C-alpha positions as CSV (number, residue, x, y, z in Angstrom):
1,X,22.4,-76.8,258.3
2,X,23.9,-73.6,259.7
3,X,27.1,-73.6,257.5
4,X,30.4,-71.8,257.8
5,X,29.1,-68.5,256.3
6,X,26.4,-67.9,258.9
7,X,28.7,-69.0,261.8
8,X,31.6,-66.8,260.6
9,X,29.1,-63.9,260.4
10,X,28.2,-64.6,264.0
11,X,31.9,-64.9,264.9
12,X,32.4,-61.3,263.6
13,X,30.3,-60.2,266.6
14,X,32.9,-61.5,269.1
15,X,35.2,-59.0,270.8
16,X,38.5,-59.3,268.9
17,X,41.9,-59.8,270.4
18,X,43.7,-56.7,271.6
19,X,46.3,-55.4,269.2
20,X,49.0,-56.3,271.8
21,X,47.9,-59.9,272.1
22,X,47.6,-60.3,268.3
23,X,51.0,-58.8,267.6
24,X,52.6,-60.9,270.4
25,X,51.1,-64.1,269.0
26,X,52.5,-63.4,265.5
27,X,55.9,-62.6,267.0
28,X,56.2,-65.6,269.3
29,X,54.5,-68.0,266.8
30,X,57.0,-67.0,264.1
31,X,59.9,-68.1,266.3
32,X,61.8,-64.9,265.5
33,X,61.2,-63.0,268.7
34,X,63.6,-61.6,271.1
35,X,63.2,-60.3,274.7
36,X,63.6,-56.6,273.9
37,X,60.9,-56.8,271.2
38,X,58.4,-58.5,273.5
39,X,59.1,-56.1,276.3
40,X,58.7,-53.1,274.0
41,X,55.4,-54.4,272.8
42,X,54.1,-55.0,276.3
43,X,55.3,-51.6,277.5
44,X,52.7,-49.8,275.4
45,X,49.9,-51.7,277.1
46,X,49.6,-50.4,280.7
47,X,46.9,-52.9,281.7
48,X,48.9,-55.9,280.5
49,X,52.1,-54.5,282.1
50,X,50.4,-54.3,285.5
51,X,49.0,-57.8,285.2
52,X,52.4,-59.2,284.0
53,X,54.2,-57.7,287.0
54,X,51.5,-58.9,289.4
55,X,51.6,-62.5,288.1
56,X,55.4,-62.5,287.9
57,X,55.5,-61.6,291.6
58,X,52.8,-64.1,292.7
59,X,53.2,-67.3,294.6
60,X,52.0,-69.1,291.5
61,X,55.1,-68.3,289.6
62,X,57.3,-68.9,292.6
63,X,59.1,-65.5,292.6
64,X,61.8,-65.3,295.2
65,X,62.7,-61.7,294.6
66,X,60.7,-58.6,293.7
67,X,60.2,-58.3,289.9
68,X,60.0,-54.6,288.9
69,X,60.7,-54.6,285.1
70,X,59.0,-56.1,282.1
71,X,62.2,-57.8,280.9
72,X,62.6,-59.6,284.3
73,X,58.9,-60.6,284.3
74,X,59.1,-62.1,280.8
75,X,62.3,-64.0,281.7
76,X,60.7,-65.3,284.9
77,X,57.5,-66.4,283.3
78,X,58.6,-67.4,279.8
79,X,57.2,-66.2,276.4
80,X,54.5,-68.9,276.3
81,X,53.0,-67.9,279.7
82,X,53.2,-64.2,278.8
83,X,51.4,-64.8,275.5
84,X,48.7,-66.8,277.3
85,X,48.2,-64.0,279.7
86,X,47.8,-61.4,276.9
87,X,45.4,-63.5,274.9
88,X,43.5,-64.7,277.9
89,X,42.8,-61.2,279.0
90,X,41.3,-60.5,275.6
91,X,39.1,-63.7,275.3
92,X,38.1,-64.1,278.9
93,X,34.9,-62.0,278.6
94,X,33.7,-64.1,275.6
95,X,34.4,-67.4,277.4
96,X,33.0,-66.5,280.8
97,X,29.4,-66.4,279.6
98,X,26.9,-69.2,280.4
99,X,26.3,-71.7,277.6
100,X,23.1,-73.6,278.5
101,X,23.1,-75.0,275.0
102,X,26.1,-77.1,276.0
103,X,25.0,-77.5,279.7
104,X,27.6,-75.0,280.8
105,X,27.0,-72.4,283.5
106,X,28.7,-69.1,283.9
107,X,32.5,-69.4,283.9
108,X,32.5,-73.1,283.1
109,X,33.8,-72.8,279.6
110,X,36.5,-70.4,280.8
111,X,37.5,-72.8,283.6
112,X,37.7,-75.6,281.1
113,X,39.9,-73.5,278.8
114,X,42.3,-72.4,281.6
115,X,42.6,-76.0,282.8
116,X,43.5,-77.1,279.2
117,X,46.1,-74.3,278.9
118,X,47.5,-75.1,282.4
119,X,47.9,-78.8,281.5
120,X,49.7,-77.9,278.2
121,X,52.0,-75.6,280.1
122,X,52.9,-78.0,282.9
123,X,53.3,-80.9,280.4
124,X,56.1,-79.1,278.7
125,X,58.6,-80.2,281.3
126,X,57.4,-83.8,281.1
127,X,57.2,-84.3,277.3
128,X,59.7,-86.0,275.2
129,X,58.4,-83.9,272.3
130,X,59.4,-80.2,272.4
131,X,56.3,-78.0,272.8
132,X,56.5,-74.5,271.3
133,X,55.5,-71.6,273.6
134,X,52.3,-70.8,271.7
135,X,50.9,-74.3,272.5
136,X,49.5,-72.9,275.8
137,X,47.6,-70.2,274.0
138,X,46.2,-72.6,271.4
139,X,44.9,-74.8,274.4
140,X,43.4,-71.7,276.0
141,X,41.5,-70.9,272.8
142,X,40.6,-74.4,271.6
143,X,36.9,-74.1,272.3
144,X,36.2,-70.7,270.7
145,X,34.0,-72.4,268.1
146,X,31.6,-73.7,270.8
147,X,30.6,-70.3,271.9
148,X,29.8,-69.2,268.4
149,X,27.8,-72.4,267.6
150,X,25.9,-71.9,270.9
151,X,24.6,-68.5,269.7
152,X,23.1,-70.1,266.6
153,X,21.6,-73.4,267.8
154,X,17.9,-74.0,267.4
155,X,16.0,-76.0,270.1
156,X,16.0,-79.1,267.8
157,X,19.7,-78.9,267.3
158,X,20.3,-78.4,271.0
159,X,18.3,-81.5,271.8
160,X,20.2,-83.5,269.2
161,X,23.7,-82.4,270.3
162,X,22.7,-83.0,274.0
163,X,21.6,-86.5,273.2
164,X,25.0,-87.6,271.7
165,X,27.1,-85.6,274.1
166,X,26.9,-88.3,276.8
167,X,28.4,-90.9,274.4
168,X,31.8,-89.3,273.8
169,X,33.3,-86.2,272.2
170,X,34.1,-87.9,269.0
171,X,30.4,-88.7,268.4
172,X,29.4,-85.2,269.4
173,X,31.9,-83.7,266.9
174,X,30.7,-86.0,264.2
175,X,27.1,-84.9,264.8
176,X,28.1,-81.2,264.7
177,X,29.7,-81.8,261.3
178,X,26.7,-83.6,259.9
179,X,24.0,-81.3,261.3
180,X,25.8,-77.9,261.2
181,X,28.2,-78.3,258.3
182,X,31.2,-77.7,260.5
183,X,32.4,-78.8,263.9
184,X,33.6,-76.5,266.7
185,X,37.3,-77.3,266.2
186,X,37.2,-76.3,262.5
187,X,35.2,-73.1,263.4
188,X,37.6,-72.2,266.2
189,X,40.5,-72.5,263.8
190,X,38.7,-70.3,261.2
191,X,38.2,-67.7,263.9
192,X,41.8,-67.8,264.9
193,X,42.8,-67.4,261.2
194,X,40.5,-64.4,260.8
195,X,42.2,-62.9,263.8
196,X,45.5,-63.3,261.9
197,X,47.0,-65.6,264.5
198,X,50.0,-67.7,263.5
199,X,49.4,-71.0,261.6
200,X,50.6,-73.1,264.5
201,X,47.8,-71.8,266.8
202,X,45.2,-72.1,264.0
203,X,46.3,-75.8,263.4
204,X,46.4,-76.5,267.2
205,X,42.8,-75.4,267.5
206,X,41.5,-76.9,264.2
207,X,43.0,-80.4,264.9
208,X,42.7,-80.6,268.7
209,X,40.3,-83.6,268.4
210,X,42.5,-85.2,265.7
211,X,46.1,-84.1,266.2
212,X,47.4,-86.8,263.9
213,X,45.8,-84.9,261.0
214,X,47.7,-81.7,261.7
215,X,50.4,-80.7,259.3
216,X,53.7,-82.2,260.4
217,X,55.3,-78.9,261.5
218,X,52.3,-78.2,263.8
219,X,51.6,-81.7,265.3
220,X,53.3,-80.8,268.6
221,X,50.9,-77.9,269.2
222,X,47.9,-80.0,268.2
223,X,48.9,-82.9,270.5
224,X,49.5,-80.4,273.3
225,X,46.0,-79.0,272.9
226,X,44.5,-82.5,272.7
227,X,46.3,-83.4,275.9
228,X,45.1,-80.2,277.6
229,X,41.5,-80.9,276.5
230,X,41.7,-84.5,277.9
231,X,43.1,-83.4,281.2
232,X,40.5,-80.7,281.7
233,X,37.8,-83.3,280.9
234,X,39.3,-86.0,283.1
235,X,39.3,-83.7,286.1
236,X,35.7,-82.5,285.4
237,X,36.6,-78.9,284.6
238,X,33.7,-77.4,282.7
239,X,32.5,-80.4,280.7
240,X,28.9,-79.4,280.6
241,X,26.6,-82.0,279.0
242,X,29.6,-84.1,278.3
243,X,29.7,-87.1,280.5
244,X,33.4,-87.8,280.1
245,X,34.1,-91.5,279.4
246,X,37.7,-92.7,279.3
247,X,39.2,-92.9,275.9
248,X,42.3,-94.5,274.7
249,X,44.8,-91.8,275.3
250,X,47.8,-93.9,274.4
251,X,48.2,-92.4,270.9
252,X,48.4,-88.8,272.3
253,X,50.7,-89.8,275.2
254,X,53.0,-91.8,273.0
255,X,53.2,-88.8,270.6
256,X,54.2,-86.5,273.4
257,X,56.5,-89.0,275.2
258,X,54.3,-89.2,278.3
259,X,53.6,-92.3,280.4
260,X,50.2,-93.0,282.0
261,X,51.6,-92.4,285.4
262,X,52.9,-89.0,284.3
263,X,49.5,-88.3,282.9
264,X,47.9,-89.0,286.2
265,X,50.4,-86.8,288.0
266,X,49.7,-84.0,285.5
267,X,45.9,-84.3,286.2
268,X,46.7,-84.0,290.0
269,X,48.9,-81.0,289.4
270,X,46.2,-79.2,287.4
271,X,43.6,-79.9,290.0
272,X,45.9,-78.5,292.7
273,X,46.9,-75.4,290.7
274,X,43.8,-74.5,288.7
275,X,42.0,-72.1,291.0
276,X,45.2,-70.2,291.7
277,X,46.0,-70.1,288.0
278,X,42.6,-68.6,287.1
279,X,43.5,-65.6,289.3
280,X,46.3,-64.9,286.8
281,X,43.7,-63.5,284.4
282,X,41.8,-61.3,286.8
């Protein structure tokens, strides 16, 4: 059994979030932010400023007029998308690696993560439940635990996890817990907590396979991440060894106020927009 201590030691080798991304997550996750404060924070990061203005003026965002200031870019994109851009720029290198332990080639885990974040972002306009802006970032980071576990797996453990992965994700997560002493969602939440991210993001990652177990004040984020994960898997975005088999999504959809037809349209929307969205983080 690997255990949390060994895995967290390995997690310490990950490239941390940039100071800008970390501060912005705390600011937005605390629901006490204002436009001037976010703009001032971004202004000290030249790389993020350039990315923000490029994305704000892209076809993806649908800009009709030239955006030349940080304030205008944040207003056009919204705080959730800006936070996702800042965090994604920090974690992309970690998530772009190949993970043969999970049957994932180069960029596949990153593609899965972006698809989940995009689904959570697009679902916001459809949901009956209000989704906080940091939900997109929690969805983007939901599988951080996988990349740490992958670094520590022995051949025997790889074979065991691969054998159950074709059943369903619930079985794979259960086997992770029984054999490793922790599953990837709990580990991802522990990493987010170590990075001093707000409790809503920590809870969204920790409970993305069991959103009903999240604290009441963070259930919306957890259900949004669960939805994003399902959409990414349904469209076949970076599922690796996992042979996605339909699950009863009714509980998640009911919690978010989504119909099955809206879920299908959301999947189609993510398929159509995913490749273009991935360029947001380049």
